[in-house]
N, C-alpha and C positions, 0 to 999 in steps of 0.2 A: 529595487527590491531591498527590503530591510528585515531585520529581526530574524525570526524563525524561518522565514521563507528562504533565506540564504543557505543554511545547511540542508534544508529540504530539497531545494533545487540542485545543490551539489550531489546529493545522494540519488536523486531522480536521474541525473545525467550519468552517474556510474551504472545504475541499473540498465539504462538504455544502451550504454556502450559495452557492458561486460556480462550481462545476465541474459541467458537464453539467446546467445548470438547466432545460433543455427536457425532461429525462427525469424521469418520475415514479418510475423504479425504479433509480436509481443509489444505492448504499449506501456511505457512507464509514464504515468501521469503525475502531476504535481500535487499540491495540497487541495484536498476537497473540503467542502463545507457541508455539514449535515443540516439539511433543511426538511421541513414537512411539506409534502406535496400530495394532494388528494387523499389526506388522511394517513399517508405512509411516510416513514422516515427514510430519506433518500440522500446518499452522498452525491454532491454535485460539484462540478468544476466551474469556476468562473470563466466565462468566455473571454476572448481577446478584447472585445469592446467593453468589458467589465460591467455591463448592465444585464447580461443574461447568464443563466446557468444551464449546464448540460449534465444529465445523469451520467454516473460513472459506474453503474452496477454491471451486472453480468452480460457478456456478449459472446455467444458461441461462434461468431464469425471470425474471431481472432483466437490465437493460441493461448493467450493469457494477457493479463494486465495487472498493474499495481497502482496504488494511490496512497496518500498520506492523509490522516485526520489528526489534528491537534486536539487533545482533550481540553475541556473548557477551563480547568483550574491551572493557572500559571503562577508559580511561586517566584517572589521577588526577594532577593537577599544580597546584600553587599554589592549592589549595582549590577548583578547578574540575574537573569531569568532562567528558570528551569521549568520544563514542560514534559508531559508524557505524550508521546506521539504513537499512534497506531499505524502500522504499515500493512496494508491489505494486499493480498494476492488472490486472484481467481485464475486458475491454471488448467489447461488441458494437458495432463501429464503424458498421454500417449503421443501428442504432437511434439511437446518440448523435450521428451526423453524417449524418443522412438527406438533407441538401441537398447533400452532397459526392458527386460522381460517381466519384472515384477512391478507392482504399483510403486511408482517412483517418488513417493512422499518424502522419504529420507534424503534422496538426492536433491530435491528442491530445498529442503531445510538446510542441507550442507552448503549449497551454492549461494543461497541468500545470506546465511550467517557469515560465510567467508567474506562477502562484500561488506556486510554491516560491521564486522570486527575491525575493519580498516577505516571506519567512519567515526564521526562524533556521536553517533547514536549508540547507546548502551542498552542492548536487549536484555529485558528482565523476564519476558515470558513469550511463549508461542501458544496461540490458541488455534485449534484445528477444527475442521468440519463446519457444520452449521453454526456452532458456537462462535466461530470467528466472525461471522457476519450477523450475529444475533442483534436484533433491534432494527435492522434495515428491512424495509418492505420489499416484496417481490422476490424473496429468496426462499427456495424450498428444497426438499430432500434431493431431487434430481440434480440440483446444482453442485452437489458434492459426491455424486456417484460416478464411478468409473466411466469415462476417463477424467472427469472434472474433479478439482480439488480446491477447497477454500482454506486459507490460512491467514492469520494475523500475527504480526510480530509487534509486541508492546515494547517501547523503548523510551529511555530518558534522554534528554538533551539539555545542555546548558548553553546559553547564548546571550548576546547583548542586543539591545534594540538598535544600537548604532551600526550594526554590521551592514555593510553594503558592498 
């Protein structure tokens, strides 16, 4: 593993170990690639054999999941690279925050931001609701209605291609 995949994998592992630890069905996925499939734009994970892709969109059979998408323009300066990375979350707030009586949007923001503050990712925006997944196919209003919540954290990261 090299380049931007190193800090992405490190953050994915932190999410897996420390985020939503009371849930047995939160999945922290790695870097997804945005592909067109059947006329729709779909984020997909490269499978272990590296020749196939698997969709990483919404799945109401699990309590939540997250994945990373690297925006296409990467800046090169002084031997370093900087990129904007979107970190997507699709959450069932009732399952992940069962002890909270209100819609737990702000609890999720707090927990995710607390982990990102200790990382190399510098969050510059939070996009909520359907706007978070705008551009992806097969996402509609019911995917962001109680108990479901969609959110995207836009972040900057600086890295080296030689990281391994």
